[in-house]
SEDO-939759 format. One line per field, with one value per residue (C-alpha): residue number from 0; x, y, z; residue in three letters. Coordinates in Angstrom, 2 decimals, padded with zeros to 5 digits, always signed. Layout:
// residues N
seq	[NUM | ...]
X	[X | ...]
Y	[Y | ...]
Z	[Z | ...]
type	[ALA | ...]
// end
This chain:
// residues 210
seq	[0 | 1 | 2 | 3 | 4 | 5 | 6 | 7 | 8 | 9 | 10 | 11 | 12 | 13 | 14 | 15 | 16 | 17 | 18 | 19 | 20 | 21 | 22 | 23 | 24 | 25 | 26 | 27 | 28 | 29 | 30 | 31 | 32 | 33 | 34 | 35 | 36 | 37 | 38 | 39 | 40 | 41 | 42 | 43 | 44 | 45 | 46 | 47 | 48 | 49 | 50 | 51 | 52 | 53 | 54 | 55 | 56 | 57 | 58 | 59 | 60 | 61 | 62 | 63 | 64 | 65 | 66 | 67 | 68 | 69 | 70 | 71 | 72 | 73 | 74 | 75 | 76 | 77 | 78 | 79 | 80 | 81 | 82 | 83 | 84 | 85 | 86 | 87 | 88 | 89 | 90 | 91 | 92 | 93 | 94 | 95 | 96 | 97 | 98 | 99 | 100 | 101 | 102 | 103 | 104 | 105 | 106 | 107 | 108 | 109 | 110 | 111 | 112 | 113 | 114 | 115 | 116 | 117 | 118 | 119 | 120 | 121 | 122 | 123 | 124 | 125 | 126 | 127 | 128 | 129 | 130 | 131 | 132 | 133 | 134 | 135 | 136 | 137 | 138 | 139 | 140 | 141 | 142 | 143 | 144 | 145 | 146 | 147 | 148 | 149 | 150 | 151 | 152 | 153 | 154 | 155 | 156 | 157 | 158 | 159 | 160 | 161 | 162 | 163 | 164 | 165 | 166 | 167 | 168 | 169 | 170 | 171 | 172 | 173 | 174 | 175 | 176 | 177 | 178 | 179 | 180 | 181 | 182 | 183 | 184 | 185 | 186 | 187 | 188 | 189 | 190 | 191 | 192 | 193 | 194 | 195 | 196 | 197 | 198 | 199 | 200 | 201 | 202 | 203 | 204 | 205 | 206 | 207 | 208 | 209]
X	[+184.52 | +185.99 | +189.65 | +192.21 | +193.69 | +196.76 | +196.04 | +198.57 | +197.28 | +193.98 | +194.79 | +195.70 | +192.67 | +189.47 | +186.88 | +188.19 | +188.31 | +185.02 | +183.32 | +185.00 | +183.77 | +179.66 | +180.16 | +181.29 | +178.49 | +176.53 | +178.23 | +178.09 | +174.66 | +173.47 | +175.93 | +175.32 | +172.88 | +172.81 | +174.18 | +177.63 | +177.98 | +180.72 | +184.28 | +186.12 | +184.15 | +183.97 | +187.13 | +188.44 | +185.55 | +186.84 | +190.46 | +191.72 | +192.81 | +189.65 | +191.47 | +190.51 | +186.59 | +186.93 | +189.00 | +186.27 | +182.99 | +183.73 | +182.03 | +179.85 | +176.68 | +178.63 | +178.88 | +174.95 | +174.40 | +175.92 | +174.98 | +171.43 | +171.93 | +173.23 | +171.17 | +171.71 | +169.97 | +166.32 | +164.93 | +165.47 | +162.80 | +164.26 | +164.40 | +160.67 | +159.67 | +162.19 | +160.53 | +156.96 | +154.89 | +152.00 | +150.16 | +149.83 | +148.72 | +146.04 | +146.12 | +145.39 | +147.99 | +150.70 | +149.59 | +150.10 | +152.94 | +154.88 | +153.66 | +155.47 | +158.42 | +158.41 | +157.91 | +160.82 | +163.20 | +163.04 | +162.96 | +165.86 | +168.22 | +169.04 | +170.88 | +167.62 | +164.99 | +167.82 | +167.14 | +163.41 | +162.98 | +165.47 | +163.83 | +160.34 | +161.95 | +164.57 | +165.33 | +169.65 | +170.97 | +170.40 | +167.10 | +166.39 | +168.51 | +166.54 | +163.36 | +164.58 | +165.29 | +162.13 | +160.26 | +162.37 | +161.87 | +158.49 | +157.73 | +159.42 | +156.50 | +154.49 | +154.89 | +155.97 | +152.34 | +150.42 | +152.38 | +150.95 | +148.01 | +144.16 | +143.21 | +140.04 | +139.92 | +138.56 | +141.45 | +143.91 | +146.94 | +149.59 | +147.42 | +146.45 | +150.71 | +151.44 | +148.93 | +149.79 | +153.67 | +154.03 | +152.14 | +154.97 | +157.75 | +157.26 | +155.91 | +159.38 | +161.61 | +159.11 | +159.90 | +163.83 | +162.74 | +159.20 | +157.85 | +154.41 | +151.81 | +148.41 | +148.28 | +150.01 | +153.56 | +156.33 | +159.81 | +159.43 | +158.91 | +155.05 | +154.83 | +155.04 | +152.70 | +149.78 | +150.43 | +150.87 | +147.54 | +146.09 | +147.66 | +146.99 | +142.76 | +143.07 | +144.09 | +141.61 | +139.36 | +140.62 | +141.50 | +139.19 | +140.41 | +140.42]
Y	[-021.43 | -017.73 | -017.67 | -017.73 | -014.25 | -014.17 | -012.78 | -009.88 | -008.69 | -008.65 | -006.80 | -004.03 | -003.88 | -004.28 | -003.38 | -006.60 | -008.75 | -007.41 | -007.59 | -011.66 | -012.46 | -011.25 | -013.22 | -016.09 | -016.31 | -016.58 | -018.41 | -020.54 | -020.23 | -021.65 | -024.34 | -026.13 | -024.32 | -022.39 | -025.30 | -025.18 | -021.55 | -020.61 | -018.36 | -020.90 | -021.65 | -018.40 | -017.59 | -020.83 | -019.46 | -015.89 | -017.12 | -014.85 | -015.33 | -015.77 | -013.11 | -010.57 | -011.59 | -010.65 | -007.49 | -006.19 | -008.00 | -008.47 | -011.90 | -013.79 | -012.03 | -009.16 | -010.98 | -011.35 | -008.56 | -006.39 | -009.26 | -008.31 | -004.54 | -005.15 | -004.22 | -007.82 | -009.58 | -007.48 | -004.90 | -001.09 | +001.80 | +002.81 | -000.65 | -000.95 | +002.47 | +003.37 | +004.95 | +004.84 | +008.08 | +008.16 | +011.15 | +008.49 | +005.06 | +004.25 | +003.03 | -000.33 | -000.45 | +000.72 | -001.74 | -004.53 | -003.29 | -003.09 | -006.62 | -007.16 | -006.05 | -007.44 | -010.75 | -010.13 | -009.09 | -011.90 | -014.54 | -013.13 | -013.50 | -017.26 | -016.65 | -015.08 | -017.79 | -020.08 | -017.75 | -017.94 | -021.11 | -021.68 | -019.18 | -021.42 | -024.47 | -023.23 | -018.80 | -017.97 | -014.52 | -014.01 | -015.00 | -011.99 | -010.03 | -010.38 | -009.80 | -006.49 | -004.98 | -006.53 | -004.85 | -001.59 | -001.16 | -002.45 | +000.31 | +002.63 | +001.86 | +002.10 | +005.78 | +005.89 | +004.49 | +006.79 | +010.35 | +009.42 | +007.57 | +007.99 | +004.76 | +003.93 | +003.86 | +000.40 | -001.13 | -002.46 | -002.59 | -003.78 | -006.53 | -007.01 | -006.61 | -009.48 | -012.12 | -011.54 | -010.66 | -013.95 | -016.17 | -014.57 | -015.50 | -018.53 | -019.69 | -018.51 | -020.56 | -023.66 | -023.49 | -024.19 | -028.03 | -028.57 | -027.33 | -027.54 | -026.70 | -027.55 | -028.31 | -024.58 | -024.71 | -022.76 | -022.57 | -021.05 | -016.78 | -018.24 | -020.13 | -016.70 | -014.32 | -017.29 | -016.23 | -012.52 | -011.98 | -013.86 | -011.40 | -008.91 | -009.67 | -009.89 | -006.66 | -004.79 | -006.62 | -005.49 | -001.91 | -000.08 | +002.13 | +006.38]
Z	[+016.21 | +016.86 | +015.63 | +018.14 | +018.87 | +020.76 | +024.55 | +024.45 | +021.04 | +022.66 | +025.79 | +023.80 | +022.10 | +024.74 | +021.71 | +019.69 | +022.99 | +023.46 | +020.68 | +020.46 | +023.80 | +022.58 | +019.90 | +021.15 | +023.08 | +021.02 | +018.97 | +021.92 | +022.58 | +019.30 | +018.86 | +022.54 | +024.58 | +027.92 | +029.71 | +028.47 | +029.06 | +031.00 | +031.29 | +029.96 | +027.56 | +026.23 | +026.19 | +024.53 | +021.80 | +021.58 | +021.73 | +024.20 | +027.45 | +030.44 | +032.69 | +029.87 | +030.31 | +034.04 | +033.30 | +031.26 | +032.35 | +036.02 | +035.35 | +033.37 | +034.41 | +033.41 | +029.74 | +029.77 | +030.81 | +028.28 | +025.26 | +026.28 | +025.62 | +022.47 | +019.45 | +017.96 | +021.13 | +021.02 | +018.61 | +019.46 | +019.14 | +016.36 | +014.78 | +014.73 | +013.95 | +011.16 | +008.26 | +009.90 | +009.45 | +011.58 | +009.95 | +006.90 | +009.04 | +010.65 | +013.99 | +012.80 | +010.09 | +012.52 | +014.98 | +012.59 | +010.72 | +014.27 | +015.33 | +011.75 | +012.26 | +016.10 | +014.44 | +011.55 | +014.41 | +016.68 | +013.73 | +012.77 | +015.97 | +016.45 | +019.40 | +020.91 | +019.89 | +021.50 | +024.94 | +024.22 | +024.40 | +026.81 | +029.30 | +029.23 | +031.12 | +033.15 | +034.34 | +033.68 | +033.90 | +030.25 | +030.47 | +033.37 | +031.91 | +028.44 | +030.65 | +031.28 | +028.03 | +026.09 | +029.41 | +029.01 | +025.02 | +024.89 | +027.52 | +024.72 | +021.80 | +023.86 | +025.01 | +020.97 | +019.88 | +022.96 | +021.53 | +017.75 | +018.04 | +020.03 | +020.74 | +022.31 | +026.27 | +025.70 | +023.82 | +026.65 | +024.24 | +026.64 | +026.99 | +023.51 | +022.73 | +025.41 | +023.95 | +020.54 | +020.96 | +023.60 | +020.55 | +017.87 | +020.51 | +021.38 | +017.61 | +016.33 | +018.98 | +018.79 | +015.03 | +015.95 | +016.88 | +014.87 | +011.80 | +012.32 | +015.49 | +015.06 | +011.03 | +010.87 | +009.26 | +011.34 | +009.02 | +005.88 | +004.87 | +003.12 | +006.81 | +008.40 | +006.21 | +007.07 | +010.53 | +010.62 | +008.26 | +010.92 | +013.44 | +011.26 | +011.41 | +015.06 | +015.68 | +013.15 | +015.24 | +018.42 | +017.26 | +015.38 | +012.52 | +012.89]
type	[UNK | UNK | UNK | UNK | UNK | UNK | UNK | UNK | UNK | UNK | UNK | UNK | UNK | UNK | UNK | UNK | UNK | UNK | UNK | UNK | UNK | UNK | UNK | UNK | UNK | UNK | UNK | UNK | UNK | UNK | UNK | UNK | UNK | UNK | UNK | UNK | UNK | UNK | UNK | UNK | UNK | UNK | UNK | UNK | UNK | UNK | UNK | UNK | UNK | UNK | UNK | UNK | UNK | UNK | UNK | UNK | UNK | UNK | UNK | UNK | UNK | UNK | UNK | UNK | UNK | UNK | UNK | UNK | UNK | UNK | UNK | UNK | UNK | UNK | UNK | UNK | UNK | UNK | UNK | UNK | UNK | UNK | UNK | UNK | UNK | UNK | UNK | UNK | UNK | UNK | UNK | UNK | UNK | UNK | UNK | UNK | UNK | UNK | UNK | UNK | UNK | UNK | UNK | UNK | UNK | UNK | UNK | UNK | UNK | UNK | UNK | UNK | UNK | UNK | UNK | UNK | UNK | UNK | UNK | UNK | UNK | UNK | UNK | UNK | UNK | UNK | UNK | UNK | UNK | UNK | UNK | UNK | UNK | UNK | UNK | UNK | UNK | UNK | UNK | UNK | UNK | UNK | UNK | UNK | UNK | UNK | UNK | UNK | UNK | UNK | UNK | UNK | UNK | UNK | UNK | UNK | UNK | UNK | UNK | UNK | UNK | UNK | UNK | UNK | UNK | UNK | UNK | UNK | UNK | UNK | UNK | UNK | UNK | UNK | UNK | UNK | UNK | UNK | UNK | UNK | UNK | UNK | UNK | UNK | UNK | UNK | UNK | UNK | UNK | UNK | UNK | UNK | UNK | UNK | UNK | UNK | UNK | UNK | UNK | UNK | UNK | UNK | UNK | UNK | UNK | UNK | UNK | UNK | UNK | UNK]
// end
């Protein structure tokens, strides 16, 4: 539970209120799921008057949209490509590294995993906001790859990425509730090294080295 802060203090510090409300949203989702998410619950968790939520975010949808845009919710292009030197990597290895970084970024975000699990059965404002952010940042990544690597015309990068990325998202989300699927463990870093090694092999089979 976020420590309660007097409303008058929060009102004079909008940045503090905004940060607490966004943190509260993540805490509620991780602990209780999306079904209990509401303005009253957010205000209690954040320790502020709900009037401040309406003032700084407009409504619950506004909170969800801002949370979806935050770095904590989904990776940014910089997160995935930081430190990568295209001149020193084959296109095959570059795609393998990017997929591994995607998996690490998703697995390290418990709130995102909870929302990914939720969106399989129900669409919500937060799930829709995630879709929009995910699509925008994926297209940014494709543009980065296209500017630096010459992919064969036969390689449908968006389709390949969709299949492999969706598999990572699903398995990471399911790993919150089940420890094994199809005889493959889903919880530990060693378990995921097995999964990612298989993804490496699939990428190598689809994208020939330069």
